[in-house]
C-alpha positions in Angstrom: 0.0 -0.3 0.2 1.4 3.6 -0.9 0.3 6.3 0.8 0.4 9.5 -1.7 -0.8 13.0 -1.5 -4.1 12.1 -3.1 -4.5 9.2 -0.7 -8.1 9.6 1.1 -8.9 8.8 4.7 -10.9 6.4 6.5 -10.7 5.7 10.1 -12.3 3.9 13.3 -13.2 6.3 16.5 -13.0 5.3 20.2 -11.7 5.7 23.3 -9.9 3.5 24.1 -9.2 2.8 20.4 -5.5 1.2 20.4 -6.9 -2.6 20.4 -9.3 -2.4 17.4 -8.5 -5.2 14.9 -10.4 -2.8 12.1 -7.2 -1.4 10.6 -6.0 -4.4 10.1 -8.6 -5.9 8.4 -9.7 -2.8 6.3 -6.3 -2.0 4.9 -5.5 -5.9 3.8 -8.9 -5.3 1.6 -7.9 -2.0 0.5 -4.4 -2.8 -0.3 -5.8 -6.0 -2.6 -8.1 -3.5 -4.2 -5.4 -1.3 -4.7 -7.5 1.7 -3.8 -6.0 5.1 -3.1 -6.9 4.8 0.7 -6.1 4.2 4.2 -7.9 3.2 7.6 -6.5 4.6 10.4 -7.3 4.6 14.3 -8.1 7.6 16.2 -8.5 7.9 20.0 -11.3 10.3 20.9 -12.6 11.3 24.4 -16.0 11.5 24.7 -16.1 15.5 25.5 -14.0 15.9 21.9 -16.7 14.0 19.9 -18.4 17.3 18.1 -14.4 18.7 17.8 -13.6 15.5 15.9 -16.3 15.4 13.6 -15.5 19.3 12.5 -12.2 18.4 12.1 -13.1 15.3 10.1 -15.2 17.4 7.8 -12.4 20.0 7.6 -9.7 17.2 6.3 -12.6 15.5 4.0 -12.4 12.3 6.0 -14.5 10.0 3.8 -16.5 7.8 6.5 -15.5 5.9 10.0 -16.3 3.2 12.0 -17.4 4.0 15.8 -17.0 2.1 18.9 -17.1 2.5 22.8 -18.4 5.1 24.0 -19.3 7.0 21.1 -21.8 4.6 19.9 -25.3 6.5 20.8 -23.5 10.1 21.4 -22.7 10.5 17.5 -26.7 9.8 16.6 -27.3 13.7 17.9 -24.4 15.0 15.2 -25.8 12.8 12.5 -28.1 14.3 9.2 -29.6 10.8 8.2 -29.8 7.8 10.2 -30.8 4.0 8.9 -33.9 2.5 10.0 -32.1 -0.6 11.6 -29.6 1.9 13.8 -32.7 3.7 15.0 -34.1 0.2 16.5 -30.6 -1.0 17.9 -30.2 2.4 19.0 -26.5 2.7 18.4 -24.3 3.4 15.3 -20.9 1.8 14.3 -20.5 3.2 10.6 -20.6 6.5 9.2 -20.2 8.0 5.9 -20.1 11.9 4.6 -22.4 12.8 1.9 -23.4 16.8 0.6 -25.8 17.1 2.8 -23.9 16.1 6.0 -23.1 12.8 8.4 -24.9 9.8 7.9 -25.0 6.6 9.8 -26.3 2.7 10.2 -25.4 -0.1 12.1 -23.7 -2.7 10.4 -23.7 -5.0 13.4 -26.8 -6.0 12.4 -25.9 -7.5 8.9 -23.1 -8.5 10.3 -24.8 -10.9 12.6 -27.2 -12.5 10.3 -24.5 -12.9 7.3 -23.7 -16.5 8.5 -27.2 -17.2 9.4 -28.5 -16.4 6.0 -26.6 -18.7 4.1 -28.7 -22.1 6.1 -31.3 -23.9 5.2 -33.7 -23.1 8.2 -37.2 -21.5 8.2 -36.9 -18.7 10.4 -40.6 -18.0 11.1 -40.2 -21.3 12.6 -37.4 -20.1 15.1 -37.6 -18.4 18.4 -34.2 -17.3 19.6 -33.2 -17.2 23.2 -30.6 -14.2 23.6 -28.2 -14.4 26.5 -27.6 -10.6 28.1 -29.6 -7.7 27.5 -26.7 -5.3 26.8 -26.1 -3.0 23.8 -24.7 -6.0 21.7 -28.1 -7.8 22.0 -29.8 -5.0 20.8 -28.0 -5.8 17.6 -28.9 -9.3 17.6 -32.5 -8.6 18.6 -33.1 -6.6 15.2 -30.8 -9.0 13.4 -33.6 -12.1 14.4 -36.4 -10.0 13.4 -34.9 -9.4 10.1 -34.8 -12.7 9.6 -38.4 -13.3 10.3 -38.6 -15.1 13.7 -41.9 -14.8 15.2 -40.7 -14.2 19.5 -37.6 -13.1 20.3 -36.5 -14.2 24.3 -34.3 -11.9 25.7 -32.5 -12.9 29.4 -30.9 -11.0 31.9 -30.1 -10.7 35.7 -31.3 -7.3 36.9 -35.0 -7.0 36.8 -34.6 -2.9 36.7 -32.5 -3.2 33.5 -34.7 -6.3 31.8 -37.4 -3.5 32.4 -35.8 -0.4 30.9 -34.7 -2.8 27.6 -38.5 -3.8 27.1 -39.6 -0.4 27.4 -36.7 1.0 25.1 -38.7 -1.3 22.3 -41.8 0.6 22.7 -43.6 2.2 19.7 -41.3 -0.5 17.4 -42.0 -3.2 15.3 -40.5 -5.3 17.8 -42.7 -3.9 20.3 -45.3 -7.5 20.7 -42.4 -9.8 19.5 -39.9 -9.2 22.2 -40.6 -11.0 26.0 -37.8 -10.6 28.5 -37.0 -13.0 31.1 -34.7 -13.6 34.5 -31.9 -15.7 34.1 -34.0 -18.4 36.0 -36.0 -18.8 33.2 -33.4 -20.7 31.1 -34.4 -23.9 32.3 -37.8 -23.7 30.6 -36.4 -21.9 27.8 -33.5 -23.6 26.8 -35.0 -26.8 25.9 -37.5 -25.3 23.8 -35.2 -23.1 21.4 -33.1 -24.0 18.2 -31.5 -20.7 18.4 -29.5 -20.0 21.4 -27.5 -16.4 21.4 -24.5 -15.2 23.8 -24.1 -11.7 23.5 -22.4 -11.5 27.2 -18.7 -11.4 27.9 -18.7 -14.4 29.8 -15.8 -16.6 28.6 -14.0 -14.2 26.5 -10.4 -14.6 27.3 -8.5 -14.4 29.7 -11.5 -16.2 31.6 -11.9 -18.9 28.7 -13.0 -21.9 31.2 -16.4 -19.6 31.8 -19.4 -20.1 30.6 -23.0 -18.3 30.5 -25.0 -21.5 30.5 -24.1 -24.5 33.0 -23.2 -27.7 31.2 -26.3 -29.4 32.8 -28.4 -26.1 31.4 -27.0 -26.7 27.7 -27.6 -30.4 28.2 -31.1 -29.6 27.8 -30.4 -28.1 24.2 -31.9 -29.7 21.2 -29.3 -31.5 19.2 -30.4 -29.7 16.2 -30.0 -26.3 17.7 -27.8 -23.4 16.2 -25.7 -21.7 19.0 -23.9 -18.4 18.3 -21.5 -16.5 20.3 -20.3 -13.1 19.9 -16.8 -13.4 21.3 -14.2 -14.2 18.6 -11.6 -14.9 21.2 -10.9 -17.9 22.6 -12.5 -19.8 19.5 -14.9 -21.7 20.2 -15.5 -20.5 23.5 -16.6 -22.9 26.4 -20.3 -22.3 25.6 -20.3 -23.2 22.3 -17.8 -26.1 23.3 -20.7 -27.2 25.3 -23.4 -26.5 22.6 -21.9 -28.6 20.0 -21.1 -31.4 22.3 -25.1 -31.2 22.1 -24.7 -31.7 18.5 -25.6 -28.0 17.8 -24.2 -25.9 14.9 -21.9 -23.4 16.3 -21.0 -19.7 15.2 -18.3 -17.3 17.0 -18.2 -13.9 16.5 -15.2 -13.8 14.1 -17.7 -13.4 11.4 -19.8 -11.1 12.9 -16.7 -8.7 13.1 -15.6 -9.4 9.5 -18.9 -9.2 7.6 -20.0 -6.1 9.6 -16.3 -4.4 8.4 -17.0 -5.5 5.0 -20.5 -3.7 4.5 -19.0 -0.7 6.0 -16.3 -1.0 3.7 -18.6 -1.3 0.6 -20.5 1.5 1.9 -17.1 3.8 2.2 -15.6 2.4 -1.4 -19.1 2.2 -3.2 -17.8 -1.2 -4.8 -17.3 -4.9 -3.9 -14.5 -5.5 -1.5 -12.4 -9.0 -0.7 -13.9 -10.4 2.4 -11.6 -13.5 2.5 -8.9 -11.0 2.7 -10.4 -9.3 5.4 -11.0 -12.6 7.2 -7.5 -14.3 6.7 -5.5 -10.9 8.0 -7.7 -11.2 11.3 -7.2 -14.6 11.6 -3.5 -15.0 10.6 -3.2 -12.2 13.5 -4.7 -14.3 16.1 -2.6 -17.1 15.2 0.3 -14.7 15.7 -0.7 -14.0 19.1 -1.3 -17.5 20.4 
């Protein structure tokens, strides 16, 4: 990759952001395409968001990804927001237009990308989603887009679950969503064919942990799907337990790659080499072991 006077800027903003794998994946794809772009990480403090956006406009930055803590705060500065991002209540991708910044949430499409390839009648599958944080919101919207008839979200804190339920009032998901406390898993897991972990339980370095006990996982149907948004380790203990039951498993790596590829396609207005992005990420993970 050559950086010239004509090279256009893309990036990711967050605080912290030095841990981000996005530059690795995006620049690998940019290099293969021979596109005159470079993708950089920009550490932006919460109080500096508006100043950063003014600066990005001044230097003609074409688009950027967003991570914590800016996914909600960025919405007030956007000219237009995609409907799925409105439902999620968070933005992870922004691009520049003649009328101002516009934003969407590619986590939704990234989450369902591997699922859409399966030969499943989603209108008969009601998922159980573990966790009710920000990641769960993208999963909920993704399950809605797949056509799932009901969506069950499980959490530990009654007040947070109540707030989560309230946040979907007035949306197409209002009558689809049901929330439950953790104790209800004894009833929910045997009756679902799609179990999703959106919690951080099992993430490195706590790799022996699982949000579902072996005893509970033993009640999961053998023809189920288990999906963990965590991508390191791979597989997680949660996925190992599900696989032992005969479930088809997915980890968060494909979601990460796909959501990034969708964003890059939007910025470059062309197809991007998804395999190159995936391979760059997997090579990096292998080198860290």
